[in-house]
C-alpha positions in Angstrom: 3.6 0.9 -14.2 3.8 2.7 -10.8 0.8 4.9 -11.7 -1.1 2.1 -13.6 -1.9 4.6 -16.4 -3.0 1.8 -18.8 -5.7 0.6 -16.4 -9.3 0.7 -17.7 -11.5 1.6 -14.7 -14.7 0.7 -16.5 -13.4 -2.7 -17.5 -12.1 -3.3 -13.9 -15.5 -2.2 -12.4 -17.4 -4.5 -14.8 -15.3 -7.6 -13.7 -15.3 -6.8 -9.9 -19.1 -6.1 -10.0 -19.7 -9.8 -11.0 -18.7 -10.8 -7.6 -21.7 -10.5 -5.1 -19.5 -9.4 -2.3 -17.6 -6.8 -4.1 -20.5 -5.4 -6.3 -22.0 -3.1 -3.6 -18.4 -1.8 -2.8 -17.8 -1.1 -6.4 -21.1 0.7 -6.6 -20.5 2.7 -3.4 -17.0 3.9 -4.4 -16.7 3.8 -8.1 -13.1 4.2 -9.5 -11.4 3.7 -6.0 -7.9 2.3 -6.4 -5.2 0.9 -4.2 -2.3 3.5 -3.8 0.7 2.5 -6.0 3.9 1.3 -4.7 7.2 0.7 -6.2 7.1 -3.0 -5.1 4.6 -5.7 -3.9 6.6 -6.0 -0.6 6.3 -2.3 0.1 2.5 -2.4 -0.5 2.2 -5.3 1.8 4.2 -3.7 4.6 2.4 -0.4 4.3 -1.0 -2.2 4.5 -0.1 -4.2 7.6 1.6 -1.4 9.3 -1.4 1.0 8.4 -3.7 -1.3 10.5 -2.0 0.0 13.7 -4.2 2.1 15.9 -1.6 4.7 16.6 1.3 6.6 14.8 3.5 5.5 17.7 2.6 1.8 17.2 3.2 2.1 13.5 6.5 3.8 14.1 7.7 1.1 16.5 6.9 -1.7 13.9 8.7 0.1 11.2 11.7 0.7 13.4 11.9 -3.0 14.2 11.5 -3.9 10.4 14.3 -1.4 9.5 16.5 -2.7 12.3 16.1 -6.3 11.2 15.9 -6.0 7.4 17.5 -2.6 6.5 20.9 -1.7 5.6 22.9 1.5 6.1 23.4 3.8 3.0 26.6 5.7 3.4 26.0 9.5 3.1 22.3 9.2 3.1 20.6 12.5 4.2 18.6 10.8 7.0 21.5 8.9 8.3 21.1 7.5 12.0 23.3 9.4 14.5 
């Protein structure tokens, strides 16, 4: 499921090409796929944070998300000091 191995790119393209706004994009980049993610939430967060202009801005936002929503994992190799 993570790698979407059962997807049929030709079938997907034929459906997306029916939309007048998407058709030129499908033609310009055939087979282009959204990168996989382990969860829909992860994909949304990566998409929103990826809109940041700088790496520093993205790092700041991710740090805030982790502080507010994250939890410590005892013994994790990247444990905060």
